[in-house]
N, C-alpha and C positions, 0 to 999 in steps of 0.2 A: 619514620621515614624523614629524611632531610628535605629541605626546600629544593635543593638541586635535583634530588631523586623524584620529587613530586612534579617538578617542572618538566623533567624528562619524560615522565609517564604521560603528562598532558599533551606535550608536543608530539608524542608518539601515537596519539589516537587519531583515527580517521575523522572523528567528529570535530577535532580541532581544525583540520584542513577545511572542513565544510564551513565552520564559523569564519575562518579567514576568507573563504570565497564569498560568503554573504557580505562581509564588510567591504571587500574589494568591489563587488558588483554594486553595492549600495553607494559607494563613493562615485563610481562611474555614472550611476543613475542621477545622483545629486548634481553632477556637472551638467547634465542635460536639462534638468528642471529643478529650480529651488523648492518647488512644492513637494518633491519626493520625500523629504525628511519631515514633513508635517505629521502630527500625531494621527490625524484622520486617515491620511494615505497609508501610513505604515500599518495601522490596524486593519485597513481594508485590503492590504496587499494580497493576502492569502485567500480572502473570502471567495473570489471566483474559482479557486482551485480546491476548495474544501472537499467537494465530491471526489476530486482526483485523489486527494490525500486519504480519504476514507477507503477508497478502493486499494490504494497502495498499502495501507495498514493491514488489510486482509491478505493481500498478495504476499506480504512479507513472510507470513507463516508458511505459505505454500513453497516459496523459494528456499527458505531456510531448511525445509524438509527435503530439498533436492528435487522439487518438481517445478512446474510452471503452469500458470493459468492465464491464457491470453483471451479468454472469453468474458472477462469481468465487465467490459463496457457493454457487450451484448446482453449479459445478464441484467445489468442495470436497465437497459432499454426494455426488456420484457417485463421486469418488475414494475417499471413506470407505467407502461401501457395497461397492464392488468389493474394496477391501482387506479388509473384514470377511468377505465371502463366501469369498474365497480363503483367508483365515486359518481360517475355520470348516471348510473342506474338508481341513484338516490340514497346510497349507503353513507353513513357518517364518514367524514373525511379521514378521521383517525383510524376507524375500523378498516377503511379501504387501504390505508397506509400499512396497517398490520398485515392485511392480506397480501399486499405487494411484497412485504418482507418474507412471508412464508413462501411465496412463489420463487423469490430469489434464492432462498435457502435450499429449496427443492432442486433448483437447477444446479446449484453448486454441489449438492449431494449426488446428483446424477453423474457429474464429472468425477466425484470422489469414488463412487462405486465402480466406475469403469477403470479408473486408475488404481485404486487401492485394493479392490477385490479381484478384478480380472487381470491386473498387472499390465495394462496397456500403457503405452508411452503417453505421458501427459501433454507433450507438445502436439502430437497428432490428434489426441482426443479434444483438447480445447481449441485447436484450429478448426476442427469440424463443428464443434458446438458454437464457436464464434459466429460462423456463417449461419448455422441452423437457428440459433437464438435470435440473430438479427432478422432473419427472414420471418420467424415467428412473430416478432414485434410488429412487422408490417402486416402480417395476416390478421392480427388481433385488432389493430387500430387503423391500418392503412396509412395514407399520407396526411391525414387530418391531425389536428391537435385538440386537446381538451383544456379549456380555460373558461372562466377564471376560477381561482380557488380563494377561499376566505382569507382575510388578513391574518386571522389567528393561526392559520397554517403556514402561509408564506413567510411569516416571521421566523420560521425555523431556518430558512435559507437566506433571507434578506433582511431580517429584523435586527434591531440594536437595543442594547440596554445601557445603563450608566450614562444617561443624558445623551442618548443617540451617538455614542462614541464606540462602544464595544460590540462587535458583530456577534450575534447569537451563534452563527455557523462556526465561527472560530472557537467558541467555547465548546461546541459539540466535538469538533476535531480534537481539541486538547484533551477533553474528557475521555474519548475513546483511545487516544494515544497513551494516556496514563494507565487505563485499565488493561489494555492489550499489552502494554509494556510490562506490567506486573505479571500477567499471565505468561509472557514469553521468557522473562528473566528470573522469575522467582519460583514459579510452580514446577512440579515434576513434569507436567505436560510439556512445558517449554524446554526442559532439559531433554525430554524424549525427542523433540524436534531437532535440536542441535546434534544429538547422537545419531539419529536416522540420517540427517543430511551429511554428516561426516563419514559414516560407514553403515549403510543400510543392513548389510548382511551380518556384520558384527552386532548391530543392535538387535536383530531378530534372534540370533543365537544366544544373546544375553537375556532374552525374555521380554524385550520391549514389544508391546502390541503394535507392530509396524502397520499392518493393514488398517486397523482401527484408527490410528493416528492420521494416516494419509487420507482416509475418508473424511475425518473430522476437519482437517485444514481446508479441504475444498468446500465443505459445507460452510465453514466460517468465512471463506472468501466470498461465497455467494451471499451470505447474510450481510457482509460489509458492503457489497455492491448494492444490495437492496437499501441499506441505510443511506448510502451515497445517493441513491435515486430519490429518497425522501427529501434530502437536502437540495438536490438538483432541481426538483419541481418547485420547492419553496423559493429557491433563488431566482429561477427564470419565470416562474408563475404560470407555466404551461407544461403539458406532457405530450411528447411526440415519439414516434417510433424511431427517429434518428437521434434520440437523446444520447449524449456523451460520445457521438461519433468523432473520431480523431483524438480522443483523450488517452488512448492506450499508450502512446509514446511517452506522454508525461508520467503516466502511472508506473511504467516499467523503469523509466529513468529515475524517478524518485526512489524506487526500491534499490536499484543497483548502485546508483550514485550515493545512496545512503550507507553503503558499506556492506550490503547483503551480497554474499558470494553467489554468483549465478549457478554454481554447482552445488550449493547448499552447505549447511554446517556453520556458517559465519553470518553475523549481522546483529544490528541493534535497532530498537524502535526509535531511539533518540536520533540516530543517524538518518533514518528514513524521514523523520519529521523535519530535520534540518535541511535535507536534500530537497524536500518539497518547498520550503521557504526559498531556497536558492533558485529552483526552477521558476517559481512564481515571480521572484525578484528580477530574474534575468529576462523573462518575457515582458514584465512591466517596463524594464529599462529599454528593451528593444522597441516597445510600442512608443515610448517617449522619443526615441530616435527615428520614428517613422519607418521602422523596418517591417516589411510585409510578413504575413503569416507563413508563406512557404519558406522564406529565408529563416524565420524563427525556428521552423521545424528542422531545417538543416543544422542550425546551431545546437539545438537540443539533441538531435541524432548524433552529432559528433561528440557531444558531451557524454552520451550513453556509451558510445564506442570507447571513448577514453577511459571511462570508469571500468568497463569490462577488461580492457588491456591492463590497466593498473592493477586490478584484482588478480589477473593471471600472473603478472610480474611479481607481485607480493607473495602469492602462493608459491611460485617457483623459488623465490628468495628464501622463504621460510624453510622450504624443503631442503635446499642446498646449503643453507647457512651463509649465503653470500652477503645478505644485508646485515647491518649492525642491529643490535638488540631493539632500539626504539623503533626502527623502521619495520622490523619483523613483526612488531606488535600492532601495526596499524589496523588490520582488519581481522582481529581475533574473534573467534566465536566461543561459545560455552563448550569447550572441549577440554581435554586434560582432566583436571581434578573434578570439575563439576560434572563432566560427562561420565566419569567413572562412578560418581555418586548416583547418577541417573540409572545406571545398569547394575547396581549392586543387588544381590538377591532380595534384600529386604524392601527394595523400592520397585520391583517389577513383578509382573504376573508371569504365569507359566508361558513358555514359548507358544503353546497351542492357542492361547487366548488371542494372539495377534494375527492368526492365520485365517 
């Protein structure tokens, strides 16, 4: 491939636009405060949003499969209060954290069974469980909080290594992003997701275990919400029933702005990670500019709407052939050749296995 062709491919990727946005917002933030570009601030930039990023990584699988899970923050809250109550009863903090992860996975699995087995609409189901799980969190813990936790535990969310410079939470986020990115983009399971998101019925008739995959992604989303809860408690040092309240906007924005098509079948883990950095950087910049929380939410909401509109325009342009080649390739998913490989007879089970 020539240098010109490589440059064209790079410029035609959605992730390149996100990098440009990160650079642009960074320059704006630097004009507001010279401390923005210090090493400590840049490394700490994403730390308060690591729990948001972990939920976004799990939600990415759900959305690529053509579904939605808006109960992730409530799932986090229930897992956190269960973890706190078990810890308060005298159980080892790490065993209590594992129990919280099991609760979160079970809640996600409940969503998955309702959606994947009973074929109920995921938006309606997770809207219901959003309210139900949030209420359950208050029933379990009430309005009280549980604190303090040992330093060995809180280091998970607020600790540093490498001379108190590198946040542990950031390493956790990057580690899960790499692992889940490999699952999404390298494994057969990941190809199943893209195929189901692109055309669920075609995937089913090709022998992809659609029902099983849909249940699995919701369970995975629940598990990632639980892991986000572990980091959340470590960062804030306490567990409350209102944990992660108001974070759903940032979670969904990171996923959609990261190039994941809201209708499924398209997306990348790198894009979601870059979008999280952009959202964190934008909120940090607005805080430097003394812009209040409600106004920040307006800006992030507009950014989410713009990402959805851009996705729809690009989808329409690919279908009609209106956009030139590089633009048509902006938000490509693993469809075409790789999707065909995912549904070859040698790579799939019998159609009955997914029902």
